[in-house]
Rosetta silent file (secondary structure, phi, psi, omega in degrees, C-alpha in Angstrom):
SEQUENCE: XXXXXXXXXXXXXXXXXXXXXXXXXXXXXXXXXXXXXXXXXXXXXXXXXXXXXXXXXXXXXXXX
SCORE:     score description
SCORE:     0.000 S_00000001
   1 L     0.000  109.210 -175.310  -42.534  -12.027    7.626 S_00000001
   2 H   -71.237  -24.482 -173.798  -39.099  -12.334    6.456 S_00000001
   3 H   -76.173  -21.306 -175.570  -39.488  -15.969    5.238 S_00000001
   4 H   -87.176   -8.639  178.909  -42.037  -14.934    2.557 S_00000001
   5 L   -97.445  156.160 -170.127  -39.666  -12.410    0.889 S_00000001
   6 L  -114.550  140.137 -175.648  -37.245  -13.373   -1.855 S_00000001
   7 L   -89.850  147.355  176.320  -33.778  -12.205   -1.947 S_00000001
   8 L   -71.199  -36.631  178.953  -32.086  -10.766   -5.163 S_00000001
   9 L   -83.256  132.574  178.607  -28.971  -12.753   -4.295 S_00000001
  10 L  -115.976  131.021  172.714  -28.987  -16.445   -4.757 S_00000001
  11 L   -78.592  125.353  179.576  -26.475  -18.691   -2.936 S_00000001
  12 L  -138.563  150.065  178.242  -24.769  -21.163   -5.208 S_00000001
  13 L   -74.032  122.626 -173.226  -21.903  -23.342   -4.804 S_00000001
  14 L   -71.104  141.772  176.708  -18.871  -21.886   -6.715 S_00000001
  15 L  -114.824  117.835 -173.152  -17.412  -24.213   -9.313 S_00000001
  16 L   -95.271   -4.712  171.752  -13.688  -23.671   -9.742 S_00000001
  17 L   -75.685  -33.225  176.281  -13.369  -26.204  -12.602 S_00000001
  18 L  -120.125   94.448  174.118  -15.276  -23.853  -14.936 S_00000001
  19 L   -71.932  160.966 -176.212  -14.465  -20.226  -14.362 S_00000001
  20 L   -84.242   95.233 -172.466  -16.684  -17.568  -15.793 S_00000001
  21 H   -65.169  -28.759  176.070  -14.476  -16.547  -18.677 S_00000001
  22 H   -56.922  -54.383  178.068  -16.610  -13.511  -19.560 S_00000001
  23 H   -63.480  -39.456  174.157  -16.118  -12.071  -16.155 S_00000001
  24 H   -60.634  -52.407  177.191  -12.342  -12.907  -16.142 S_00000001
  25 H   -59.155  -37.750 -174.347  -11.960  -11.198  -19.526 S_00000001
  26 H   -72.381  -38.327  178.427  -14.016   -8.206  -18.496 S_00000001
  27 H   -63.160  -39.276 -179.632  -11.811   -7.754  -15.416 S_00000001
  28 H   -77.939  -35.806  178.367   -8.515   -7.980  -17.326 S_00000001
  29 H   -59.922  -53.021  176.801   -9.872   -5.753  -20.128 S_00000001
  30 H   -56.486  -48.013 -174.965  -11.057   -3.132  -17.555 S_00000001
  31 H   -64.200  -45.876 -178.221   -7.728   -3.200  -15.728 S_00000001
  32 H   -60.308  -46.176 -177.529   -5.758   -2.842  -19.089 S_00000001
  33 H   -61.506  -34.928 -179.559   -8.019    0.090  -20.152 S_00000001
  34 H   -70.860  -40.858  179.992   -7.452    1.896  -16.788 S_00000001
  35 H   -63.930  -42.837  178.007   -3.694    1.446  -16.953 S_00000001
  36 H   -57.443  -48.356  175.751   -3.609    2.682  -20.590 S_00000001
  37 H   -62.330  -28.614  176.354   -5.497    5.764  -19.542 S_00000001
  38 H   -64.968  -50.157  178.368   -3.265    6.291  -16.682 S_00000001
  39 H   -56.576  -49.798  178.936   -0.130    6.174  -18.798 S_00000001
  40 H   -60.713  -43.580 -177.323   -1.693    8.527  -21.402 S_00000001
  41 H   -67.215  -38.019  174.628   -2.763   10.995  -18.784 S_00000001
  42 H   -58.496  -53.835 -174.823    0.706   10.960  -17.164 S_00000001
  43 H   -56.198  -43.605  179.158    2.345   11.618  -20.547 S_00000001
  44 H   -66.374  -39.549 -179.194   -0.009   14.517  -21.142 S_00000001
  45 H   -65.884  -38.797 -174.617    0.637   15.919  -17.694 S_00000001
  46 H   -72.323  -38.974  175.912    4.453   15.715  -18.109 S_00000001
  47 H   -62.652  -42.391  175.233    4.278   17.471  -21.575 S_00000001
  48 H   -54.352  -49.718  177.434    2.150   20.213  -19.907 S_00000001
  49 H   -53.722  -45.844  179.002    4.625   20.505  -17.153 S_00000001
  50 H   -70.796  -28.974  178.382    7.561   20.860  -19.560 S_00000001
  51 H   -74.738  -37.813 -176.083    5.744   23.486  -21.666 S_00000001
  52 H   -74.863  -32.690  179.011    4.897   25.610  -18.619 S_00000001
  53 H   -61.917  -43.225  176.554    8.489   25.235  -17.311 S_00000001
  54 H   -67.546  -37.879  175.439    9.941   26.521  -20.601 S_00000001
  55 H   -54.592  -50.416 -174.967    7.305   29.306  -20.618 S_00000001
  56 H   -62.061  -41.339 -177.141    8.413   30.422  -17.099 S_00000001
  57 H   -72.257  -30.032  178.715   12.064   30.291  -18.084 S_00000001
  58 H   -71.970  -31.948 -175.374   11.547   32.420  -21.170 S_00000001
  59 H   -72.352  -41.443 -179.050    9.627   35.015  -19.134 S_00000001
  60 H   -59.658  -44.778 -178.677   12.555   35.084  -16.525 S_00000001
  61 H   -76.290  -22.816 -177.260   15.348   35.556  -19.192 S_00000001
  62 H   -81.411  -23.544 -174.570   13.360   38.135  -21.040 S_00000001
  63 H   -72.738  -34.955 -172.390   12.940   40.231  -17.818 S_00000001
  64 L  -100.548    0.000    0.000   16.655   40.614  -17.059 S_00000001
């Protein structure tokens, strides 16, 4: 009998006058943290690329 079971989800009418500021702040903070990690990782990848590029050039000039 489906009528006797309770759902975990509760249907409520959304109030747009009072946004849930905790969830808004959490969303923006998470987004900012992910972007910061992305930029940091990109900079590390570029530095590693440049290091390996110089390493390859030194090997090639040393051979000839």
